PyMOL Python script that loads the backbone (N, CA, C, O; Angstrom):
from pymol import cmd

cmd.read_pdbstr("""\
ATOM      1  N   MET A   1       0.850  -1.172   0.000  1.00  0.00           N
ATOM      2  CA  MET A   1       0.000   0.000   0.000  1.00  0.00           C
ATOM      3  C   MET A   1       0.898   1.239   0.000  1.00  0.00           C
ATOM      4  O   MET A   1       1.819   1.351   0.809  1.00  0.00           O
ATOM      5  N   SER A   2       0.621   2.144  -0.898  1.00  0.00           N
ATOM      6  CA  SER A   2       1.435   3.353  -1.030  1.00  0.00           C
ATOM      7  C   SER A   2       0.709   4.558  -0.449  1.00  0.00           C
ATOM      8  O   SER A   2      -0.485   4.750  -0.676  1.00  0.00           O
ATOM      9  N   PHE A   3       1.444   5.359   0.298  1.00  0.00           N
ATOM     10  CA  PHE A   3       0.901   6.591   0.869  1.00  0.00           C
ATOM     11  C   PHE A   3       1.697   7.752   0.282  1.00  0.00           C
ATOM     12  O   PHE A   3       2.510   8.368   0.971  1.00  0.00           O
ATOM     13  N   ASP A   4       1.466   8.037  -0.960  1.00  0.00           N
ATOM     14  CA  ASP A   4       2.209   9.079  -1.656  1.00  0.00           C
ATOM     15  C   ASP A   4       1.330  10.317  -1.806  1.00  0.00           C
ATOM     16  O   ASP A   4       0.603  10.457  -2.789  1.00  0.00           O
ATOM     17  N   TYR A   5       1.404  11.210  -0.825  1.00  0.00           N
ATOM     18  CA  TYR A   5       0.597  12.431  -0.825  1.00  0.00           C
ATOM     19  C   TYR A   5       1.505  13.649  -0.705  1.00  0.00           C
ATOM     20  O   TYR A   5       2.600  13.579  -0.146  1.00  0.00           O
ATOM     21  N   ASP A   6       1.035  14.739  -1.229  1.00  0.00           N
ATOM     22  CA  ASP A   6       1.754  15.996  -1.079  1.00  0.00           C
ATOM     23  C   ASP A   6       1.429  16.652   0.260  1.00  0.00           C
ATOM     24  O   ASP A   6       2.253  17.375   0.821  1.00  0.00           O
ATOM     25  N   LEU A   7       0.230  16.396   0.766  1.00  0.00           N
ATOM     26  CA  LEU A   7      -0.193  16.986   2.039  1.00  0.00           C
ATOM     27  C   LEU A   7      -1.107  16.011   2.770  1.00  0.00           C
ATOM     28  O   LEU A   7      -2.006  15.419   2.173  1.00  0.00           O
ATOM     29  N   PHE A   8      -0.870  15.853   4.049  1.00  0.00           N
ATOM     30  CA  PHE A   8      -1.752  15.054   4.900  1.00  0.00           C
ATOM     31  C   PHE A   8      -2.338  15.992   5.946  1.00  0.00           C
ATOM     32  O   PHE A   8      -1.605  16.559   6.757  1.00  0.00           O
ATOM     33  N   VAL A   9      -3.655  16.156   5.930  1.00  0.00           N
ATOM     34  CA  VAL A   9      -4.340  17.081   6.832  1.00  0.00           C
ATOM     35  C   VAL A   9      -4.932  16.285   7.985  1.00  0.00           C
ATOM     36  O   VAL A   9      -5.673  15.326   7.769  1.00  0.00           O
ATOM     37  N   ILE A  10      -4.605  16.682   9.206  1.00  0.00           N
ATOM     38  CA  ILE A  10      -5.169  16.058  10.392  1.00  0.00           C
ATOM     39  C   ILE A  10      -6.336  16.920  10.860  1.00  0.00           C
ATOM     40  O   ILE A  10      -6.149  18.053  11.304  1.00  0.00           O
ATOM     41  N   GLY A  11      -7.533  16.369  10.754  1.00  0.00           N
ATOM     42  CA  GLY A  11      -8.740  17.089  11.159  1.00  0.00           C
ATOM     43  C   GLY A  11      -9.482  17.634   9.957  1.00  0.00           C
ATOM     44  O   GLY A  11      -8.907  18.341   9.129  1.00  0.00           O
ATOM     45  N   ALA A  12     -10.765  17.304   9.862  1.00  0.00           N
ATOM     46  CA  ALA A  12     -11.589  17.750   8.739  1.00  0.00           C
ATOM     47  C   ALA A  12     -12.644  18.734   9.211  1.00  0.00           C
ATOM     48  O   ALA A  12     -13.799  18.676   8.790  1.00  0.00           O
ATOM     49  N   GLY A  13     -12.233  19.638  10.091  1.00  0.00           N
ATOM     50  CA  GLY A  13     -13.120  20.718  10.503  1.00  0.00           C
ATOM     51  C   GLY A  13     -13.113  21.809   9.450  1.00  0.00           C
ATOM     52  O   GLY A  13     -12.730  21.573   8.304  1.00  0.00           O
ATOM     53  N   SER A  14     -13.533  22.991   9.833  1.00  0.00           N
ATOM     54  CA  SER A  14     -13.610  24.103   8.880  1.00  0.00           C
ATOM     55  C   SER A  14     -12.251  24.395   8.251  1.00  0.00           C
ATOM     56  O   SER A  14     -12.142  24.507   7.030  1.00  0.00           O
ATOM     57  N   GLY A  15     -11.224  24.516   9.077  1.00  0.00           N
ATOM     58  CA  GLY A  15      -9.892  24.845   8.569  1.00  0.00           C
ATOM     59  C   GLY A  15      -9.258  23.727   7.772  1.00  0.00           C
ATOM     60  O   GLY A  15      -8.692  23.962   6.704  1.00  0.00           O
ATOM     61  N   GLY A  16      -9.349  22.504   8.287  1.00  0.00           N
ATOM     62  CA  GLY A  16      -8.750  21.365   7.602  1.00  0.00           C
ATOM     63  C   GLY A  16      -9.396  21.096   6.256  1.00  0.00           C
ATOM     64  O   GLY A  16      -8.707  20.814   5.276  1.00  0.00           O
ATOM     65  N   SER A  17     -10.711  21.181   6.207  1.00  0.00           N
ATOM     66  CA  SER A  17     -11.422  20.949   4.944  1.00  0.00           C
ATOM     67  C   SER A  17     -11.083  22.024   3.923  1.00  0.00           C
ATOM     68  O   SER A  17     -10.850  21.721   2.753  1.00  0.00           O
ATOM     69  N   ALA A  18     -11.056  23.282   4.362  1.00  0.00           N
ATOM     70  CA  ALA A  18     -10.732  24.384   3.456  1.00  0.00           C
ATOM     71  C   ALA A  18      -9.300  24.258   2.930  1.00  0.00           C
ATOM     72  O   ALA A  18      -9.040  24.491   1.750  1.00  0.00           O
ATOM     73  N   THR A  19      -8.379  23.887   3.817  1.00  0.00           N
ATOM     74  CA  THR A  19      -6.985  23.718   3.408  1.00  0.00           C
ATOM     75  C   THR A  19      -6.848  22.594   2.387  1.00  0.00           C
ATOM     76  O   THR A  19      -6.212  22.766   1.347  1.00  0.00           O
ATOM     77  N   ALA A  20      -7.441  21.453   2.683  1.00  0.00           N
ATOM     78  CA  ALA A  20      -7.363  20.306   1.775  1.00  0.00           C
ATOM     79  C   ALA A  20      -7.964  20.637   0.412  1.00  0.00           C
ATOM     80  O   ALA A  20      -7.406  20.267  -0.621  1.00  0.00           O
ATOM     81  N   LYS A  21      -9.087  21.326   0.406  1.00  0.00           N
ATOM     82  CA  LYS A  21      -9.757  21.685  -0.844  1.00  0.00           C
ATOM     83  C   LYS A  21      -8.897  22.652  -1.663  1.00  0.00           C
ATOM     84  O   LYS A  21      -8.767  22.498  -2.877  1.00  0.00           O
ATOM     85  N   GLN A  22      -8.312  23.646  -0.993  1.00  0.00           N
ATOM     86  CA  GLN A  22      -7.487  24.626  -1.690  1.00  0.00           C
ATOM     87  C   GLN A  22      -6.244  23.984  -2.288  1.00  0.00           C
ATOM     88  O   GLN A  22      -5.910  24.234  -3.446  1.00  0.00           O
ATOM     89  N   VAL A  23      -5.558  23.159  -1.504  1.00  0.00           N
ATOM     90  CA  VAL A  23      -4.342  22.509  -1.988  1.00  0.00           C
ATOM     91  C   VAL A  23      -4.668  21.549  -3.133  1.00  0.00           C
ATOM     92  O   VAL A  23      -3.922  21.472  -4.108  1.00  0.00           O
ATOM     93  N   ALA A  24      -5.784  20.816  -3.018  1.00  0.00           N
ATOM     94  CA  ALA A  24      -6.195  19.901  -4.087  1.00  0.00           C
ATOM     95  C   ALA A  24      -6.513  20.663  -5.371  1.00  0.00           C
ATOM     96  O   ALA A  24      -6.317  20.138  -6.467  1.00  0.00           O
ATOM     97  N   SER A  25      -7.002  21.901  -5.245  1.00  0.00           N
ATOM     98  CA  SER A  25      -7.323  22.683  -6.442  1.00  0.00           C
ATOM     99  C   SER A  25      -6.065  23.043  -7.236  1.00  0.00           C
ATOM    100  O   SER A  25      -6.163  23.389  -8.413  1.00  0.00           O
ATOM    101  N   TYR A  26      -4.877  22.966  -6.605  1.00  0.00           N
ATOM    102  CA  TYR A  26      -3.606  23.194  -7.287  1.00  0.00           C
ATOM    103  C   TYR A  26      -3.066  21.923  -7.924  1.00  0.00           C
ATOM    104  O   TYR A  26      -1.961  21.914  -8.464  1.00  0.00           O
ATOM    105  N   GLY A  27      -3.849  20.845  -7.860  1.00  0.00           N
ATOM    106  CA  GLY A  27      -3.438  19.592  -8.470  1.00  0.00           C
ATOM    107  C   GLY A  27      -2.584  18.712  -7.575  1.00  0.00           C
ATOM    108  O   GLY A  27      -1.985  17.745  -8.046  1.00  0.00           O
ATOM    109  N   LYS A  28      -2.521  19.031  -6.302  1.00  0.00           N
ATOM    110  CA  LYS A  28      -1.726  18.234  -5.366  1.00  0.00           C
ATOM    111  C   LYS A  28      -2.570  17.096  -4.810  1.00  0.00           C
ATOM    112  O   LYS A  28      -3.795  17.188  -4.737  1.00  0.00           O
ATOM    113  N   ARG A  29      -1.886  16.018  -4.417  1.00  0.00           N
ATOM    114  CA  ARG A  29      -2.582  14.874  -3.802  1.00  0.00           C
ATOM    115  C   ARG A  29      -2.699  15.125  -2.307  1.00  0.00           C
ATOM    116  O   ARG A  29      -1.700  15.342  -1.620  1.00  0.00           O
ATOM    117  N   VAL A  30      -3.934  15.094  -1.810  1.00  0.00           N
ATOM    118  CA  VAL A  30      -4.211  15.423  -0.412  1.00  0.00           C
ATOM    119  C   VAL A  30      -4.962  14.279   0.245  1.00  0.00           C
ATOM    120  O   VAL A  30      -5.869  13.695  -0.348  1.00  0.00           O
ATOM    121  N   ALA A  31      -4.578  13.964   1.474  1.00  0.00           N
ATOM    122  CA  ALA A  31      -5.307  12.991   2.294  1.00  0.00           C
ATOM    123  C   ALA A  31      -5.727  13.697   3.572  1.00  0.00           C
ATOM    124  O   ALA A  31      -5.022  14.574   4.071  1.00  0.00           O
ATOM    125  N   THR A  32      -6.875  13.310   4.092  1.00  0.00           N
ATOM    126  CA  THR A  32      -7.404  13.920   5.304  1.00  0.00           C
ATOM    127  C   THR A  32      -7.797  12.817   6.283  1.00  0.00           C
ATOM    128  O   THR A  32      -8.307  11.769   5.886  1.00  0.00           O
ATOM    129  N   SER A  33      -7.552  13.069   7.564  1.00  0.00           N
ATOM    130  CA  SER A  33      -8.023  12.139   8.595  1.00  0.00           C
ATOM    131  C   SER A  33      -8.913  12.907   9.560  1.00  0.00           C
ATOM    132  O   SER A  33      -8.690  14.087   9.832  1.00  0.00           O
ATOM    133  N   GLU A  34      -9.908  12.230  10.064  1.00  0.00           N
ATOM    134  CA  GLU A  34     -10.832  12.845  11.027  1.00  0.00           C
ATOM    135  C   GLU A  34     -11.281  11.771  11.997  1.00  0.00           C
ATOM    136  O   GLU A  34     -11.700  10.689  11.585  1.00  0.00           O
ATOM    137  N   GLN A  35     -11.195  12.064  13.280  1.00  0.00           N
ATOM    138  CA  GLN A  35     -11.580  11.105  14.307  1.00  0.00           C
ATOM    139  C   GLN A  35     -13.096  11.030  14.462  1.00  0.00           C
ATOM    140  O   GLN A  35     -13.651   9.962  14.718  1.00  0.00           O
ATOM    141  N   GLU A  36     -13.748  12.157  14.307  1.00  0.00           N
ATOM    142  CA  GLU A  36     -15.204  12.199  14.512  1.00  0.00           C
ATOM    143  C   GLU A  36     -15.895  12.519  13.192  1.00  0.00           C
ATOM    144  O   GLU A  36     -15.543  11.956  12.156  1.00  0.00           O
ATOM    145  N   THR A  37     -16.871  13.416  13.222  1.00  0.00           N
ATOM    146  CA  THR A  37     -17.628  13.733  12.015  1.00  0.00           C
ATOM    147  C   THR A  37     -16.952  14.849  11.213  1.00  0.00           C
ATOM    148  O   THR A  37     -16.374  15.778  11.776  1.00  0.00           O
ATOM    149  N   ILE A  38     -17.039  14.732   9.896  1.00  0.00           N
ATOM    150  CA  ILE A  38     -16.469  15.756   9.020  1.00  0.00           C
ATOM    151  C   ILE A  38     -17.250  17.049   9.227  1.00  0.00           C
ATOM    152  O   ILE A  38     -18.479  17.045   9.299  1.00  0.00           O
ATOM    153  N   GLY A  39     -16.532  18.129   9.317  1.00  0.00           N
ATOM    154  CA  GLY A  39     -17.144  19.424   9.567  1.00  0.00           C
ATOM    155  C   GLY A  39     -16.719  20.006  10.897  1.00  0.00           C
ATOM    156  O   GLY A  39     -16.789  21.219  11.098  1.00  0.00           O
ATOM    157  N   GLY A  40     -16.281  19.161  11.802  1.00  0.00           N
ATOM    158  CA  GLY A  40     -15.781  19.627  13.082  1.00  0.00           C
ATOM    159  C   GLY A  40     -16.851  20.099  14.042  1.00  0.00           C
ATOM    160  O   GLY A  40     -18.048  19.941  13.804  1.00  0.00           O
ATOM    161  N   THR A  41     -16.387  20.682  15.133  1.00  0.00           N
ATOM    162  CA  THR A  41     -17.285  21.119  16.200  1.00  0.00           C
ATOM    163  C   THR A  41     -18.220  22.224  15.748  1.00  0.00           C
ATOM    164  O   THR A  41     -19.414  22.178  16.042  1.00  0.00           O
ATOM    165  N   CYS A  42     -17.705  23.210  15.042  1.00  0.00           N
ATOM    166  CA  CYS A  42     -18.521  24.370  14.663  1.00  0.00           C
ATOM    167  C   CYS A  42     -19.732  23.946  13.833  1.00  0.00           C
ATOM    168  O   CYS A  42     -20.853  24.385  14.092  1.00  0.00           O
ATOM    169  N   LEU A  43     -19.504  23.106  12.852  1.00  0.00           N
ATOM    170  CA  LEU A  43     -20.584  22.704  11.964  1.00  0.00           C
ATOM    171  C   LEU A  43     -21.574  21.752  12.636  1.00  0.00           C
ATOM    172  O   LEU A  43     -22.780  21.861  12.413  1.00  0.00           O
ATOM    173  N   ASN A  44     -21.087  20.832  13.444  1.00  0.00           N
ATOM    174  CA  ASN A  44     -21.936  19.768  13.974  1.00  0.00           C
ATOM    175  C   ASN A  44     -22.498  20.002  15.375  1.00  0.00           C
ATOM    176  O   ASN A  44     -23.608  19.564  15.675  1.00  0.00           O
ATOM    177  N   ARG A  45     -21.747  20.685  16.230  1.00  0.00           N
ATOM    178  CA  ARG A  45     -22.212  20.859  17.613  1.00  0.00           C
ATOM    179  C   ARG A  45     -22.084  22.288  18.126  1.00  0.00           C
ATOM    180  O   ARG A  45     -22.636  22.614  19.177  1.00  0.00           O
ATOM    181  N   GLY A  46     -21.380  23.129  17.419  1.00  0.00           N
ATOM    182  CA  GLY A  46     -21.056  24.448  17.961  1.00  0.00           C
ATOM    183  C   GLY A  46     -21.851  25.582  17.356  1.00  0.00           C
ATOM    184  O   GLY A  46     -23.056  25.710  17.572  1.00  0.00           O
ATOM    185  N   CYS A  47     -21.156  26.393  16.603  1.00  0.00           N
ATOM    186  CA  CYS A  47     -21.686  27.666  16.114  1.00  0.00           C
ATOM    187  C   CYS A  47     -23.020  27.553  15.379  1.00  0.00           C
ATOM    188  O   CYS A  47     -23.992  28.209  15.752  1.00  0.00           O
ATOM    189  N   ILE A  48     -23.069  26.740  14.356  1.00  0.00           N
ATOM    190  CA  ILE A  48     -24.250  26.703  13.497  1.00  0.00           C
ATOM    191  C   ILE A  48     -25.472  26.140  14.227  1.00  0.00           C
ATOM    192  O   ILE A  48     -26.532  26.762  14.167  1.00  0.00           O
ATOM    193  N   PRO A  49     -25.381  24.994  14.915  1.00  0.00           N
ATOM    194  CA  PRO A  49     -26.559  24.522  15.655  1.00  0.00           C
ATOM    195  C   PRO A  49     -27.004  25.500  16.743  1.00  0.00           C
ATOM    196  O   PRO A  49     -28.201  25.671  16.972  1.00  0.00           O
ATOM    197  N   LYS A  50     -26.033  26.150  17.421  1.00  0.00           N
ATOM    198  CA  LYS A  50     -26.381  27.107  18.473  1.00  0.00           C
ATOM    199  C   LYS A  50     -27.154  28.287  17.892  1.00  0.00           C
ATOM    200  O   LYS A  50     -28.146  28.726  18.474  1.00  0.00           O
ATOM    201  N   LYS A  51     -26.706  28.801  16.751  1.00  0.00           N
ATOM    202  CA  LYS A  51     -27.392  29.934  16.121  1.00  0.00           C
ATOM    203  C   LYS A  51     -28.807  29.542  15.707  1.00  0.00           C
ATOM    204  O   LYS A  51     -29.734  30.340  15.841  1.00  0.00           O
ATOM    205  N   PHE A  52     -28.978  28.324  15.208  1.00  0.00           N
ATOM    206  CA  PHE A  52     -30.305  27.876  14.798  1.00  0.00           C
ATOM    207  C   PHE A  52     -31.242  27.774  16.004  1.00  0.00           C
ATOM    208  O   PHE A  52     -32.399  28.187  15.919  1.00  0.00           O
ATOM    209  N   ILE A  53     -30.762  27.233  17.114  1.00  0.00           N
ATOM    210  CA  ILE A  53     -31.594  27.098  18.310  1.00  0.00           C
ATOM    211  C   ILE A  53     -31.969  28.464  18.867  1.00  0.00           C
ATOM    212  O   ILE A  53     -33.116  28.681  19.257  1.00  0.00           O
ATOM    213  N   VAL A  54     -31.007  29.391  18.908  1.00  0.00           N
ATOM    214  CA  VAL A  54     -31.289  30.748  19.404  1.00  0.00           C
ATOM    215  C   VAL A  54     -32.307  31.431  18.495  1.00  0.00           C
ATOM    216  O   VAL A  54     -33.229  32.078  18.991  1.00  0.00           O
ATOM    217  N   TYR A  55     -32.161  31.304  17.183  1.00  0.00           N
ATOM    218  CA  TYR A  55     -33.105  31.906  16.241  1.00  0.00           C
ATOM    219  C   TYR A  55     -34.503  31.327  16.420  1.00  0.00           C
ATOM    220  O   TYR A  55     -35.488  32.065  16.426  1.00  0.00           O
ATOM    221  N   ALA A  56     -34.587  30.013  16.565  1.00  0.00           N
ATOM    222  CA  ALA A  56     -35.895  29.377  16.733  1.00  0.00           C
ATOM    223  C   ALA A  56     -36.574  29.839  18.019  1.00  0.00           C
ATOM    224  O   ALA A  56     -37.779  30.089  18.025  1.00  0.00           O
ATOM    225  N   ALA A  57     -35.816  29.953  19.104  1.00  0.00           N
ATOM    226  CA  ALA A  57     -36.385  30.414  20.369  1.00  0.00           C
ATOM    227  C   ALA A  57     -36.845  31.859  20.249  1.00  0.00           C
ATOM    228  O   ALA A  57     -37.912  32.209  20.755  1.00  0.00           O
ATOM    229  N   ASP A  58     -36.064  32.700  19.592  1.00  0.00           N
ATOM    230  CA  ASP A  58     -36.442  34.104  19.420  1.00  0.00           C
ATOM    231  C   ASP A  58     -37.670  34.223  18.515  1.00  0.00           C
ATOM    232  O   ASP A  58     -38.531  35.072  18.745  1.00  0.00           O
ATOM    233  N   PHE A  59     -37.749  33.376  17.492  1.00  0.00           N
ATOM    234  CA  PHE A  59     -38.901  33.399  16.595  1.00  0.00           C
ATOM    235  C   PHE A  59     -40.182  33.087  17.356  1.00  0.00           C
ATOM    236  O   PHE A  59     -41.207  33.731  17.134  1.00  0.00           O
ATOM    237  N   ALA A  60     -40.133  32.107  18.249  1.00  0.00           N
ATOM    238  CA  ALA A  60     -41.311  31.756  19.048  1.00  0.00           C
ATOM    239  C   ALA A  60     -41.741  32.937  19.911  1.00  0.00           C
ATOM    240  O   ALA A  60     -42.935  33.218  20.019  1.00  0.00           O
ATOM    241  N   LEU A  61     -40.791  33.628  20.523  1.00  0.00           N
ATOM    242  CA  LEU A  61     -41.108  34.798  21.337  1.00  0.00           C
ATOM    243  C   LEU A  61     -41.706  35.909  20.482  1.00  0.00           C
ATOM    244  O   LEU A  61     -42.709  36.513  20.865  1.00  0.00           O
ATOM    245  N   GLN A  62     -41.110  36.179  19.346  1.00  0.00           N
ATOM    246  CA  GLN A  62     -41.620  37.231  18.464  1.00  0.00           C
ATOM    247  C   GLN A  62     -43.021  36.892  17.962  1.00  0.00           C
ATOM    248  O   GLN A  62     -43.847  37.785  17.774  1.00  0.00           O
ATOM    249  N   ASN A  63     -43.287  35.633  17.749  1.00  0.00           N
ATOM    250  CA  ASN A  63     -44.621  35.203  17.320  1.00  0.00           C
ATOM    251  C   ASN A  63     -45.656  35.490  18.415  1.00  0.00           C
ATOM    252  O   ASN A  63     -46.799  35.835  18.112  1.00  0.00           O
ATOM    253  N   GLN A  64     -45.262  35.349  19.677  1.00  0.00           N
ATOM    254  CA  GLN A  64     -46.178  35.619  20.785  1.00  0.00           C
ATOM    255  C   GLN A  64     -46.525  37.097  20.894  1.00  0.00           C
ATOM    256  O   GLN A  64     -47.660  37.442  21.221  1.00  0.00           O
ATOM    257  N   VAL A  65     -45.564  37.969  20.626  1.00  0.00           N
ATOM    258  CA  VAL A  65     -45.808  39.408  20.781  1.00  0.00           C
ATOM    259  C   VAL A  65     -46.228  40.080  19.478  1.00  0.00           C
ATOM    260  O   VAL A  65     -46.455  41.289  19.465  1.00  0.00           O
ATOM    261  N   ALA A  66     -46.337  39.338  18.395  1.00  0.00           N
ATOM    262  CA  ALA A  66     -46.654  39.920  17.083  1.00  0.00           C
ATOM    263  C   ALA A  66     -47.996  40.636  17.071  1.00  0.00           C
ATOM    264  O   ALA A  66     -48.146  41.654  16.395  1.00  0.00           O
ATOM    265  N   SER A  67     -48.968  40.121  17.805  1.00  0.00           N
ATOM    266  CA  SER A  67     -50.291  40.757  17.794  1.00  0.00           C
ATOM    267  C   SER A  67     -50.237  42.171  18.367  1.00  0.00           C
ATOM    268  O   SER A  67     -51.072  43.001  18.008  1.00  0.00           O
ATOM    269  N   ASN A  68     -49.291  42.465  19.238  1.00  0.00           N
ATOM    270  CA  ASN A  68     -49.135  43.817  19.775  1.00  0.00           C
ATOM    271  C   ASN A  68     -48.723  44.815  18.694  1.00  0.00           C
ATOM    272  O   ASN A  68     -48.890  46.023  18.863  1.00  0.00           O
ATOM    273  N   TYR A  69     -48.192  44.314  17.597  1.00  0.00           N
ATOM    274  CA  TYR A  69     -47.734  45.173  16.509  1.00  0.00           C
ATOM    275  C   TYR A  69     -48.637  45.088  15.280  1.00  0.00           C
ATOM    276  O   TYR A  69     -48.276  45.571  14.207  1.00  0.00           O
ATOM    277  N   GLY A  70     -49.793  44.483  15.434  1.00  0.00           N
ATOM    278  CA  GLY A  70     -50.748  44.414  14.343  1.00  0.00           C
ATOM    279  C   GLY A  70     -50.645  43.180  13.465  1.00  0.00           C
ATOM    280  O   GLY A  70     -51.374  43.077  12.478  1.00  0.00           O
ATOM    281  N   TRP A  71     -49.777  42.253  13.785  1.00  0.00           N
ATOM    282  CA  TRP A  71     -49.666  41.015  13.023  1.00  0.00           C
ATOM    283  C   TRP A  71     -50.610  39.993  13.634  1.00  0.00           C
ATOM    284  O   TRP A  71     -50.648  39.832  14.854  1.00  0.00           O
ATOM    285  N   ASP A  72     -51.364  39.311  12.806  1.00  0.00           N
ATOM    286  CA  ASP A  72     -52.205  38.260  13.361  1.00  0.00           C
ATOM    287  C   ASP A  72     -51.556  36.903  13.109  1.00  0.00           C
ATOM    288  O   ASP A  72     -50.669  36.761  12.268  1.00  0.00           O
ATOM    289  N   LYS A  73     -52.022  35.922  13.853  1.00  0.00           N
ATOM    290  CA  LYS A  73     -51.395  34.595  13.813  1.00  0.00           C
ATOM    291  C   LYS A  73     -51.521  33.954  12.433  1.00  0.00           C
ATOM    292  O   LYS A  73     -50.608  33.244  12.008  1.00  0.00           O
ATOM    293  N   MET A  74     -52.613  34.181  11.729  1.00  0.00           N
ATOM    294  CA  MET A  74     -52.777  33.595  10.399  1.00  0.00           C
ATOM    295  C   MET A  74     -51.682  34.068   9.449  1.00  0.00           C
ATOM    296  O   MET A  74     -51.174  33.281   8.650  1.00  0.00           O
ATOM    297  N   TRP A  75     -51.315  35.348   9.527  1.00  0.00           N
ATOM    298  CA  TRP A  75     -50.281  35.878   8.653  1.00  0.00           C
ATOM    299  C   TRP A  75     -48.934  35.197   8.935  1.00  0.00           C
ATOM    300  O   TRP A  75     -48.207  34.841   8.008  1.00  0.00           O
ATOM    301  N   VAL A  76     -48.615  35.023  10.200  1.00  0.00           N
ATOM    302  CA  VAL A  76     -47.360  34.364  10.570  1.00  0.00           C
ATOM    303  C   VAL A  76     -47.378  32.919  10.082  1.00  0.00           C
ATOM    304  O   VAL A  76     -46.368  32.437   9.568  1.00  0.00           O
ATOM    305  N   GLU A  77     -48.492  32.220  10.229  1.00  0.00           N
ATOM    306  CA  GLU A  77     -48.595  30.841   9.758  1.00  0.00           C
ATOM    307  C   GLU A  77     -48.444  30.770   8.236  1.00  0.00           C
ATOM    308  O   GLU A  77     -47.865  29.817   7.714  1.00  0.00           O
ATOM    309  N   LEU A  78     -48.962  31.774   7.524  1.00  0.00           N
ATOM    310  CA  LEU A  78     -48.809  31.827   6.082  1.00  0.00           C
ATOM    311  C   LEU A  78     -47.339  31.978   5.698  1.00  0.00           C
ATOM    312  O   LEU A  78     -46.858  31.306   4.785  1.00  0.00           O
ATOM    313  N   LEU A  79     -46.634  32.853   6.393  1.00  0.00           N
ATOM    314  CA  LEU A  79     -45.208  33.048   6.103  1.00  0.00           C
ATOM    315  C   LEU A  79     -44.412  31.778   6.382  1.00  0.00           C
ATOM    316  O   LEU A  79     -43.528  31.415   5.605  1.00  0.00           O
ATOM    317  N   ILE A  80     -44.719  31.104   7.481  1.00  0.00           N
ATOM    318  CA  ILE A  80     -44.019  29.857   7.808  1.00  0.00           C
ATOM    319  C   ILE A  80     -44.316  28.805   6.747  1.00  0.00           C
ATOM    320  O   ILE A  80     -43.414  28.079   6.330  1.00  0.00           O
ATOM    321  N   GLY A  81     -45.555  28.714   6.311  1.00  0.00           N
ATOM    322  CA  GLY A  81     -45.926  27.762   5.267  1.00  0.00           C
ATOM    323  C   GLY A  81     -45.176  28.003   3.977  1.00  0.00           C
ATOM    324  O   GLY A  81     -44.736  27.058   3.323  1.00  0.00           O
ATOM    325  N   ARG A  82     -45.027  29.270   3.606  1.00  0.00           N
ATOM    326  CA  ARG A  82     -44.268  29.605   2.404  1.00  0.00           C
ATOM    327  C   ARG A  82     -42.798  29.239   2.555  1.00  0.00           C
ATOM    328  O   ARG A  82     -42.182  28.705   1.632  1.00  0.00           O
ATOM    329  N   ALA A  83     -42.245  29.530   3.719  1.00  0.00           N
ATOM    330  CA  ALA A  83     -40.826  29.230   3.949  1.00  0.00           C
ATOM    331  C   ALA A  83     -40.571  27.730   3.903  1.00  0.00           C
ATOM    332  O   ALA A  83     -39.560  27.293   3.352  1.00  0.00           O
ATOM    333  N   LEU A  84     -41.462  26.943   4.467  1.00  0.00           N
ATOM    334  CA  LEU A  84     -41.265  25.500   4.492  1.00  0.00           C
ATOM    335  C   LEU A  84     -41.468  24.862   3.122  1.00  0.00           C
ATOM    336  O   LEU A  84     -40.891  23.813   2.839  1.00  0.00           O
ATOM    337  N   SER A  85     -42.284  25.486   2.267  1.00  0.00           N
ATOM    338  CA  SER A  85     -42.547  24.906   0.952  1.00  0.00           C
ATOM    339  C   SER A  85     -41.415  25.173  -0.030  1.00  0.00           C
ATOM    340  O   SER A  85     -41.340  24.531  -1.078  1.00  0.00           O
ATOM    341  N   ASN A  86     -40.533  26.113   0.299  1.00  0.00           N
ATOM    342  CA  ASN A  86     -39.415  26.436  -0.625  1.00  0.00           C
ATOM    343  C   ASN A  86     -38.260  25.558  -0.417  1.00  0.00           C
ATOM    344  O   ASN A  86     -37.248  25.695  -1.105  1.00  0.00           O
TER     345      ASN A  86
END
""", "prot")
cmd.dss("prot")
cmd.show_as("cartoon", "prot")
cmd.util.cbc("prot")
cmd.orient("prot")
């Protein structure tokens, strides 16, 4: 078995994946290793999931107070229906 690579990247998180992709675009042979899931902490457990949960919680709160600003619940349900159908 031959391991003939120009670059071996340890970790396939945001930085490792971007590095491997960039180097491969120059025609170099790249190998990547990852102990857990590809994408790293930020993509799978950190930044992105946290932002989604915070947004969803804030959306629920804004939906509760929307009637104070003249929005009725049917309008909000219509917007959600449109968003989910796209």
